[in-house]
C-alpha positions, -999 to +999 in steps of 0.1 A: +772-065+473+747-037+472+712-039+458+699-025+427+668-015+414+648-034+386+615-026+369+594-057+357+568-052+330+535-067+337+502-065+322+475-042+336+457-058+366+483-087+370+508-067+389+502-085+425+502-119+408+534-113+392+548-101+426+535-130+444+550-154+416+582-138+416+585-141+454+575-178+453+601-186+424+629-169+446+622-190+478+620-220+456+654-213+442+666-203+475+679-167+463+664-148+492+698-132+501+701-118+466+667-101+464+651-074+485+616-061+488+595-066+458+569-039+456+537-028+436+536+012+442+501+019+454+486+048+471+454+048+494+426+069+481+396+080+499+364+088+473+329+094+481+306+068+467+266+067+475+275+096+501+299+073+521+335+077+523+354+047+509+390+038+510+405+019+483+442+013+469+451+027+438+482+017+416+504+043+405+536+045+384+563+070+379 
């Protein structure tokens, strides 16, 4: 059986919590073989703050 893509709607700022909760529930129900990777799309950004370069992750969605 091939994997399919699904998009889960989550409130802004709760994406990682939803990812973690979904992963825990999948494990608890023993359904790991039916699910692949659960991803929150992020990009690494380098910004200047107070004259120093700072790396941070920013969420981005298509």
